[in-house]
A tleap script that builds the chain and sets N, CA, C and O, in Angstrom:
source leaprc.protein.ff14SB
mol = sequence {
  NMET LEU LYS ASP TYR LYS PHE ASP PHE ILE
  LEU LEU ALA THR VAL LEU HIE ASP PHE ASP
  LYS PRO LYS LYS VAL LEU GLN ASN LEU LYS
  LYS MET SER ASP SER SER THR ILE LEU ILE
  ASP TYR ASP PHE ARG ALA ASP LYS ILE SER
  ASN PHE GLY PRO PRO ARG GLU ILE ARG PHE
  SER LEU ASP PHE ALA SER ASN ILE ILE LYS
  GLN ALA GLY PHE LYS ASP ILE LYS ALA ASN
  ILE TYR ASP GLN ASN TYR TYR LEU ILE LYS
  ALA ARG CVAL
}
set mol.1.N position { 13.833 -14.949 72.607 }
set mol.1.CA position { 14.084 -15.744 71.536 }
set mol.1.C position { 13.169 -16.790 71.385 }
set mol.1.O position { 12.341 -17.007 72.270 }
set mol.2.N position { 13.228 -17.558 70.222 }
set mol.2.CA position { 12.231 -18.240 69.913 }
set mol.2.C position { 12.608 -19.145 70.651 }
set mol.2.O position { 11.940 -19.636 71.561 }
set mol.3.N position { 14.109 -19.561 70.216 }
set mol.3.CA position { 13.799 -21.112 71.065 }
set mol.3.C position { 14.228 -21.237 72.980 }
set mol.3.O position { 15.121 -21.662 73.712 }
set mol.4.N position { 13.456 -20.834 73.022 }
set mol.4.CA position { 12.397 -20.365 74.785 }
set mol.4.C position { 11.880 -20.069 74.995 }
set mol.4.O position { 11.755 -19.302 75.951 }
set mol.5.N position { 10.641 -20.693 73.761 }
set mol.5.CA position { 9.449 -21.166 73.673 }
set mol.5.C position { 9.877 -22.728 73.697 }
set mol.5.O position { 10.888 -23.421 73.588 }
set mol.6.N position { 8.389 -22.863 73.919 }
set mol.6.CA position { 8.318 -24.234 73.255 }
set mol.6.C position { 6.059 -24.784 73.322 }
set mol.6.O position { 5.042 -24.447 73.928 }
set mol.7.N position { 6.530 -25.818 72.175 }
set mol.7.CA position { 4.729 -25.931 72.022 }
set mol.7.C position { 4.149 -26.039 73.062 }
set mol.7.O position { 4.747 -26.478 74.045 }
set mol.8.N position { 2.841 -25.671 73.124 }
set mol.8.CA position { 1.816 -26.851 74.237 }
set mol.8.C position { 1.457 -27.386 73.328 }
set mol.8.O position { 1.835 -28.554 73.240 }
set mol.9.N position { 0.554 -26.836 72.186 }
set mol.9.CA position { -0.580 -28.114 72.041 }
set mol.9.C position { 0.848 -28.211 69.822 }
set mol.9.O position { 1.791 -27.493 69.488 }
set mol.10.N position { 0.329 -29.131 69.244 }
set mol.10.CA position { 1.261 -28.963 68.123 }
set mol.10.C position { -0.638 -29.875 67.332 }
set mol.10.O position { -1.414 -30.577 67.981 }
set mol.11.N position { -0.784 -29.415 65.702 }
set mol.11.CA position { -1.381 -29.936 65.178 }
set mol.11.C position { -1.336 -29.204 63.325 }
set mol.11.O position { -1.263 -28.104 62.777 }
set mol.12.N position { -1.450 -30.846 62.910 }
set mol.12.CA position { -1.189 -31.340 61.651 }
set mol.12.C position { -2.491 -31.452 61.541 }
set mol.12.O position { -3.298 -32.187 62.109 }
set mol.13.N position { -2.653 -30.246 60.362 }
set mol.13.CA position { -3.432 -30.207 59.837 }
set mol.13.C position { -3.470 -30.950 58.315 }
set mol.13.O position { -2.546 -30.530 57.620 }
set mol.14.N position { -4.192 -31.804 57.734 }
set mol.14.CA position { -4.009 -32.018 56.632 }
set mol.14.C position { -2.296 -31.757 55.578 }
set mol.14.O position { -2.118 -31.735 54.360 }
set mol.15.N position { -1.495 -31.629 56.537 }
set mol.15.CA position { -0.416 -31.044 55.905 }
set mol.15.C position { 1.118 -32.931 55.883 }
set mol.15.O position { 1.239 -33.608 54.863 }
set mol.16.N position { 1.897 -33.230 57.146 }
set mol.16.CA position { 2.801 -34.353 56.856 }
set mol.16.C position { 1.763 -34.848 55.827 }
set mol.16.O position { 0.585 -34.599 56.081 }
set mol.17.N position { 2.021 -35.435 54.839 }
set mol.17.CA position { 1.556 -35.487 52.836 }
set mol.17.C position { 3.051 -34.659 52.480 }
set mol.17.O position { 4.263 -34.758 52.291 }
set mol.18.N position { 2.213 -34.036 52.537 }
set mol.18.CA position { 3.566 -32.239 52.376 }
set mol.18.C position { 4.459 -33.000 51.863 }
set mol.18.O position { 4.789 -33.477 50.777 }
set mol.19.N position { 4.884 -32.974 53.396 }
set mol.19.CA position { 6.810 -32.548 53.528 }
set mol.19.C position { 7.769 -33.918 53.044 }
set mol.19.O position { 7.434 -35.098 53.146 }
set mol.20.N position { 8.810 -33.481 52.595 }
set mol.20.CA position { 9.559 -33.572 51.723 }
set mol.20.C position { 9.883 -35.147 52.950 }
set mol.20.O position { 9.840 -36.366 52.783 }
set mol.21.N position { 10.154 -34.355 53.981 }
set mol.21.CA position { 11.390 -35.413 55.308 }
set mol.21.C position { 10.124 -35.111 56.410 }
set mol.21.O position { 10.142 -34.012 56.964 }
set mol.22.N position { 9.006 -36.081 56.746 }
set mol.22.CA position { 8.009 -35.819 57.699 }
set mol.22.C position { 8.630 -36.373 58.957 }
set mol.22.O position { 8.414 -36.064 60.129 }
set mol.23.N position { 9.432 -37.242 58.450 }
set mol.23.CA position { 9.914 -38.309 59.669 }
set mol.23.C position { 10.731 -36.841 60.927 }
set mol.23.O position { 10.554 -36.714 62.138 }
set mol.24.N position { 11.512 -36.058 60.057 }
set mol.24.CA position { 12.861 -34.920 60.143 }
set mol.24.C position { 11.720 -33.935 60.778 }
set mol.24.O position { 11.765 -33.880 62.007 }
set mol.25.N position { 10.891 -33.292 60.265 }
set mol.25.CA position { 9.518 -32.508 60.847 }
set mol.25.C position { 9.325 -32.522 61.801 }
set mol.25.O position { 9.666 -31.603 62.545 }
set mol.26.N position { 8.716 -33.537 62.182 }
set mol.26.CA position { 8.098 -34.434 63.236 }
set mol.26.C position { 9.550 -34.237 64.634 }
set mol.26.O position { 9.180 -33.534 65.575 }
set mol.27.N position { 10.795 -34.704 64.737 }
set mol.27.CA position { 11.555 -34.740 65.578 }
set mol.27.C position { 12.183 -33.030 66.112 }
set mol.27.O position { 12.421 -32.693 67.272 }
set mol.28.N position { 12.336 -32.145 64.809 }
set mol.28.CA position { 11.654 -30.948 65.219 }
set mol.28.C position { 10.860 -30.889 66.055 }
set mol.28.O position { 11.228 -30.763 67.223 }
set mol.29.N position { 9.718 -30.952 65.772 }
set mol.29.CA position { 8.614 -30.039 66.776 }
set mol.29.C position { 8.781 -30.716 67.829 }
set mol.29.O position { 8.937 -30.084 68.873 }
set mol.30.N position { 8.800 -32.517 67.875 }
set mol.30.CA position { 9.105 -32.886 69.642 }
set mol.30.C position { 10.438 -32.176 70.016 }
set mol.30.O position { 10.687 -32.306 71.215 }
set mol.31.N position { 11.359 -31.465 69.325 }
set mol.31.CA position { 12.311 -30.850 70.055 }
set mol.31.C position { 12.127 -29.649 70.789 }
set mol.31.O position { 12.579 -29.301 71.880 }
set mol.32.N position { 11.258 -28.997 69.853 }
set mol.32.CA position { 10.478 -27.262 70.361 }
set mol.32.C position { 8.334 -27.751 71.062 }
set mol.32.O position { 7.143 -27.442 71.072 }
set mol.33.N position { 9.442 -28.712 71.493 }
set mol.33.CA position { 8.256 -29.118 72.954 }
set mol.33.C position { 8.032 -29.532 74.538 }
set mol.33.O position { 8.944 -29.693 75.349 }
set mol.34.N position { 7.374 -29.597 74.660 }
set mol.34.CA position { 7.610 -29.927 76.880 }
set mol.34.C position { 6.516 -30.898 77.270 }
set mol.34.O position { 5.442 -30.845 76.670 }
set mol.35.N position { 6.638 -31.443 77.864 }
set mol.35.CA position { 6.749 -33.588 77.786 }
set mol.35.C position { 5.000 -32.897 78.082 }
set mol.35.O position { 4.862 -33.708 77.166 }
set mol.36.N position { 3.859 -32.368 78.360 }
set mol.36.CA position { 3.005 -32.572 78.745 }
set mol.36.C position { 2.630 -32.060 76.739 }
set mol.36.O position { 1.493 -31.587 76.742 }
set mol.37.N position { 3.090 -32.042 75.563 }
set mol.37.CA position { 2.927 -31.448 74.761 }
set mol.37.C position { 2.320 -32.547 74.305 }
set mol.37.O position { 2.656 -33.645 74.747 }
set mol.38.N position { 0.727 -32.348 72.768 }
set mol.38.CA position { 0.462 -33.125 71.905 }
set mol.38.C position { 0.336 -33.234 71.257 }
set mol.38.O position { 1.403 -32.726 70.910 }
set mol.39.N position { 0.061 -33.413 70.680 }
set mol.39.CA position { 0.423 -33.932 68.640 }
set mol.39.C position { -0.817 -34.414 67.795 }
set mol.39.O position { -1.174 -35.575 67.595 }
set mol.40.N position { -1.488 -33.036 67.271 }
set mol.40.CA position { -3.047 -34.240 66.540 }
set mol.40.C position { -2.163 -34.268 64.913 }
set mol.40.O position { -1.442 -33.403 64.414 }
set mol.41.N position { -2.465 -35.266 64.526 }
set mol.41.CA position { -2.815 -34.989 62.753 }
set mol.41.C position { -3.437 -35.353 62.694 }
set mol.41.O position { -3.836 -36.310 63.356 }
set mol.42.N position { -4.050 -34.656 61.614 }
set mol.42.CA position { -5.216 -35.048 60.330 }
set mol.42.C position { -4.951 -35.011 59.672 }
set mol.42.O position { -4.269 -34.024 59.398 }
set mol.43.N position { -5.107 -35.709 58.982 }
set mol.43.CA position { -4.864 -36.240 57.039 }
set mol.43.C position { -5.756 -37.038 56.307 }
set mol.43.O position { -6.506 -37.972 56.591 }
set mol.44.N position { -5.487 -36.456 55.346 }
set mol.44.CA position { -6.777 -37.805 54.122 }
set mol.44.C position { -6.442 -39.151 54.192 }
set mol.44.O position { -5.289 -39.562 54.065 }
set mol.45.N position { -7.345 -39.799 54.376 }
set mol.45.CA position { -7.094 -41.707 54.404 }
set mol.45.C position { -6.538 -41.937 53.078 }
set mol.45.O position { -7.286 -41.731 52.122 }
set mol.46.N position { -5.202 -42.379 52.838 }
set mol.46.CA position { -4.660 -43.724 51.427 }
set mol.46.C position { -5.516 -44.173 51.179 }
set mol.46.O position { -5.838 -44.176 49.991 }
set mol.47.N position { -6.098 -44.606 51.858 }
set mol.47.CA position { -7.451 -45.936 51.183 }
set mol.47.C position { -9.034 -45.108 50.853 }
set mol.47.O position { -9.960 -45.667 50.266 }
set mol.48.N position { -9.061 -44.222 51.177 }
set mol.48.CA position { -10.349 -43.721 50.061 }
set mol.48.C position { -9.712 -43.203 48.938 }
set mol.48.O position { -8.500 -43.013 48.836 }
set mol.49.N position { -10.993 -42.865 47.671 }
set mol.49.CA position { -10.681 -42.518 46.878 }
set mol.49.C position { -11.446 -40.663 47.261 }
set mol.49.O position { -12.637 -40.783 47.547 }
set mol.50.N position { -11.114 -39.620 47.286 }
set mol.50.CA position { -12.262 -38.199 47.334 }
set mol.50.C position { -12.490 -37.860 46.436 }
set mol.50.O position { -11.941 -38.417 45.485 }
set mol.51.N position { -13.392 -36.794 46.185 }
set mol.51.CA position { -13.326 -35.819 44.421 }
set mol.51.C position { -12.008 -34.912 45.527 }
set mol.51.O position { -11.075 -34.551 44.810 }
set mol.52.N position { -11.848 -34.615 46.665 }
set mol.52.CA position { -10.708 -33.341 47.177 }
set mol.52.C position { -9.345 -33.815 47.141 }
set mol.52.O position { -8.813 -34.810 46.651 }
set mol.53.N position { -8.761 -32.415 48.067 }
set mol.53.CA position { -7.335 -33.609 48.838 }
set mol.53.C position { -6.379 -34.183 47.631 }
set mol.53.O position { -6.882 -34.506 46.556 }
set mol.54.N position { -4.936 -34.290 47.884 }
set mol.54.CA position { -4.466 -34.605 47.156 }
set mol.54.C position { -4.503 -35.655 46.199 }
set mol.54.O position { -5.554 -36.266 46.009 }
set mol.55.N position { -3.516 -35.912 45.611 }
set mol.55.CA position { -3.161 -37.331 45.484 }
set mol.55.C position { -2.905 -38.037 46.018 }
set mol.55.O position { -1.907 -37.921 46.728 }
set mol.56.N position { -3.718 -39.305 46.000 }
set mol.56.CA position { -4.144 -40.757 46.193 }
set mol.56.C position { -2.536 -41.464 46.782 }
set mol.56.O position { -2.187 -41.849 47.898 }
set mol.57.N position { -1.779 -41.403 45.376 }
set mol.57.CA position { -0.437 -42.394 46.120 }
set mol.57.C position { 0.697 -40.674 46.652 }
set mol.57.O position { 1.907 -40.680 46.425 }
set mol.58.N position { 0.141 -39.667 47.189 }
set mol.58.CA position { 0.245 -38.646 48.329 }
set mol.58.C position { 0.569 -39.151 49.859 }
set mol.58.O position { 1.462 -39.109 50.705 }
set mol.59.N position { -0.628 -39.607 49.663 }
set mol.59.CA position { -1.495 -39.656 50.177 }
set mol.59.C position { -0.619 -40.665 52.017 }
set mol.59.O position { 0.241 -41.273 51.381 }
set mol.60.N position { -0.413 -41.019 53.194 }
set mol.60.CA position { -0.608 -41.611 54.245 }
set mol.60.C position { -1.615 -42.589 53.949 }
set mol.60.O position { -2.384 -42.560 52.988 }
set mol.61.N position { -1.539 -43.583 54.984 }
set mol.61.CA position { -2.253 -45.004 55.307 }
set mol.61.C position { -1.512 -44.040 56.938 }
set mol.61.O position { -0.499 -43.494 57.375 }
set mol.62.N position { -2.947 -44.403 57.273 }
set mol.62.CA position { -2.678 -44.637 59.504 }
set mol.62.C position { -1.836 -45.581 59.955 }
set mol.62.O position { -1.946 -45.658 61.179 }
set mol.63.N position { -1.043 -46.336 59.523 }
set mol.63.CA position { -0.235 -47.266 60.051 }
set mol.63.C position { 1.131 -46.543 59.279 }
set mol.63.O position { 1.996 -47.347 59.627 }
set mol.64.N position { 1.569 -45.914 58.768 }
set mol.64.CA position { 2.578 -45.118 58.370 }
set mol.64.C position { 2.169 -44.374 58.910 }
set mol.64.O position { 2.922 -44.299 59.881 }
set mol.65.N position { 1.619 -43.844 58.995 }
set mol.65.CA position { 1.673 -42.481 59.529 }
set mol.65.C position { 2.218 -42.483 61.294 }
set mol.65.O position { 3.123 -41.957 61.943 }
set mol.66.N position { 1.163 -43.329 61.534 }
set mol.66.CA position { 1.796 -43.554 63.150 }
set mol.66.C position { 3.119 -44.000 63.560 }
set mol.66.O position { 3.773 -43.486 64.467 }
set mol.67.N position { 3.549 -45.187 62.695 }
set mol.67.CA position { 4.611 -44.650 62.709 }
set mol.67.C position { 5.996 -44.431 62.522 }
set mol.67.O position { 6.981 -44.929 63.068 }
set mol.68.N position { 5.809 -43.238 61.280 }
set mol.68.CA position { 6.440 -42.072 62.050 }
set mol.68.C position { 6.538 -41.059 62.799 }
set mol.68.O position { 7.499 -40.334 63.059 }
set mol.69.N position { 5.505 -41.054 63.123 }
set mol.69.CA position { 5.775 -40.284 63.856 }
set mol.69.C position { 5.612 -40.653 65.118 }
set mol.69.O position { 5.408 -39.755 65.934 }
set mol.70.N position { 5.670 -42.235 65.641 }
set mol.70.CA position { 6.486 -43.155 66.820 }
set mol.70.C position { 7.946 -43.314 66.466 }
set mol.70.O position { 8.715 -43.156 67.415 }
set mol.71.N position { 8.557 -43.633 65.135 }
set mol.71.CA position { 9.951 -43.226 64.935 }
set mol.71.C position { 10.312 -42.089 65.077 }
set mol.71.O position { 11.433 -41.792 64.664 }
set mol.72.N position { 9.735 -41.393 65.514 }
set mol.72.CA position { 10.625 -39.458 65.672 }
set mol.72.C position { 10.120 -39.559 67.064 }
set mol.72.O position { 10.120 -38.387 67.442 }
set mol.73.N position { 9.718 -40.246 67.971 }
set mol.73.CA position { 9.996 -40.168 70.008 }
set mol.73.C position { 8.878 -39.955 70.006 }
set mol.73.O position { 8.643 -40.123 71.203 }
set mol.74.N position { 7.397 -39.548 69.300 }
set mol.74.CA position { 6.223 -39.510 69.991 }
set mol.74.C position { 5.733 -40.920 71.076 }
set mol.74.O position { 6.326 -41.993 70.954 }
set mol.75.N position { 4.707 -40.761 72.013 }
set mol.75.CA position { 4.659 -42.515 73.112 }
set mol.75.C position { 2.929 -41.884 72.692 }
set mol.75.O position { 2.579 -40.714 72.542 }
set mol.76.N position { 2.398 -42.699 72.627 }
set mol.76.CA position { 0.536 -43.262 73.858 }
set mol.76.C position { -0.071 -42.116 72.177 }
set mol.76.O position { -0.530 -40.980 72.058 }
set mol.77.N position { 0.252 -43.147 71.277 }
set mol.77.CA position { -0.493 -42.748 69.709 }
set mol.77.C position { -1.343 -43.392 69.597 }
set mol.77.O position { -1.212 -44.616 69.615 }
set mol.78.N position { -2.777 -42.655 69.405 }
set mol.78.CA position { -3.953 -43.347 69.152 }
set mol.78.C position { -3.844 -42.968 67.744 }
set mol.78.O position { -3.451 -42.016 67.070 }
set mol.79.N position { -4.176 -43.707 67.647 }
set mol.79.CA position { -5.216 -44.011 66.086 }
set mol.79.C position { -6.233 -44.642 65.664 }
set mol.79.O position { -6.508 -45.825 65.867 }
set mol.80.N position { -7.152 -43.410 64.718 }
set mol.80.CA position { -8.061 -43.968 64.502 }
set mol.80.C position { -8.673 -43.917 63.167 }
set mol.80.O position { -7.734 -43.625 62.426 }
set mol.81.N position { -9.956 -44.067 62.312 }
set mol.81.CA position { -10.077 -43.627 60.955 }
set mol.81.C position { -10.915 -42.763 61.442 }
set mol.81.O position { -11.804 -43.367 62.042 }
set mol.82.N position { -11.093 -41.327 61.478 }
set mol.82.CA position { -12.186 -40.459 61.530 }
set mol.82.C position { -13.637 -40.160 61.082 }
set mol.82.O position { -14.665 -39.727 61.603 }
set mol.83.N position { -13.181 -40.652 59.715 }
set mol.83.CA position { -15.086 -40.375 58.862 }
set mol.83.C position { -14.041 -41.624 57.837 }
set mol.83.O position { -13.152 -42.471 57.921 }
set mol.84.N position { -15.047 -40.872 56.821 }
set mol.84.CA position { -14.733 -41.406 55.526 }
set mol.84.C position { -14.165 -40.755 54.515 }
set mol.84.O position { -14.430 -40.911 53.323 }
set mol.85.N position { -13.169 -39.822 55.108 }
set mol.85.CA position { -12.394 -39.159 55.000 }
set mol.85.C position { -10.984 -39.511 54.933 }
set mol.85.O position { -10.203 -39.819 54.033 }
set mol.86.N position { -10.912 -39.326 56.482 }
set mol.86.CA position { -9.725 -38.853 57.189 }
set mol.86.C position { -9.330 -39.507 58.339 }
set mol.86.O position { -10.200 -39.934 59.099 }
set mol.87.N position { -8.385 -39.626 58.543 }
set mol.87.CA position { -8.110 -40.056 59.742 }
set mol.87.C position { -8.007 -39.111 61.207 }
set mol.87.O position { -8.490 -37.984 61.319 }
set mol.88.N position { -7.585 -39.531 61.818 }
set mol.88.CA position { -6.716 -39.144 63.240 }
set mol.88.C position { -6.345 -40.049 63.501 }
set mol.88.O position { -6.622 -41.207 63.187 }
set mol.89.N position { -4.954 -39.151 64.758 }
set mol.89.CA position { -3.849 -39.235 65.404 }
set mol.89.C position { -3.497 -38.241 66.461 }
set mol.89.O position { -2.998 -37.139 66.229 }
set mol.90.N position { -3.823 -38.759 67.751 }
set mol.90.CA position { -3.429 -38.328 68.297 }
set mol.90.C position { -2.283 -38.850 69.464 }
set mol.90.O position { -2.605 -39.868 70.077 }
set mol.91.N position { -0.601 -38.045 69.904 }
set mol.91.CA position { 0.109 -38.598 70.110 }
set mol.91.C position { 0.955 -37.756 71.197 }
set mol.91.O position { 1.109 -36.622 70.744 }
set mol.92.N position { 1.476 -37.874 72.291 }
set mol.92.CA position { 2.723 -36.973 72.961 }
set mol.92.C position { 3.666 -37.159 73.062 }
set mol.92.O position { 4.199 -38.087 72.454 }
set mol.93.N position { 4.268 -36.424 73.816 }
set mol.93.CA position { 6.022 -36.163 73.464 }
set mol.93.C position { 6.581 -36.947 74.366 }
set mol.93.O position { 7.807 -37.034 74.434 }
savepdb mol mol.pdb
quit
């Protein structure tokens, strides 16, 4: 059964801002992970206006996304601006 499997790696690519309850999603992902699981969150920056991607008002700031990942129980969080349009966060379970 699926409950017997654990994630080795979690990639959230431009989706975290779309969840109604992102903290709950992250908590559930953590439950399905083992102690060596790595999480990557790659998403649109809230502080930049671009001609593509979600509306600015639903984007997460780097600080907000980092905090919600921390609140969900992830650790060793490294948050960086990736480029002019995206941020990248890496964390461990």
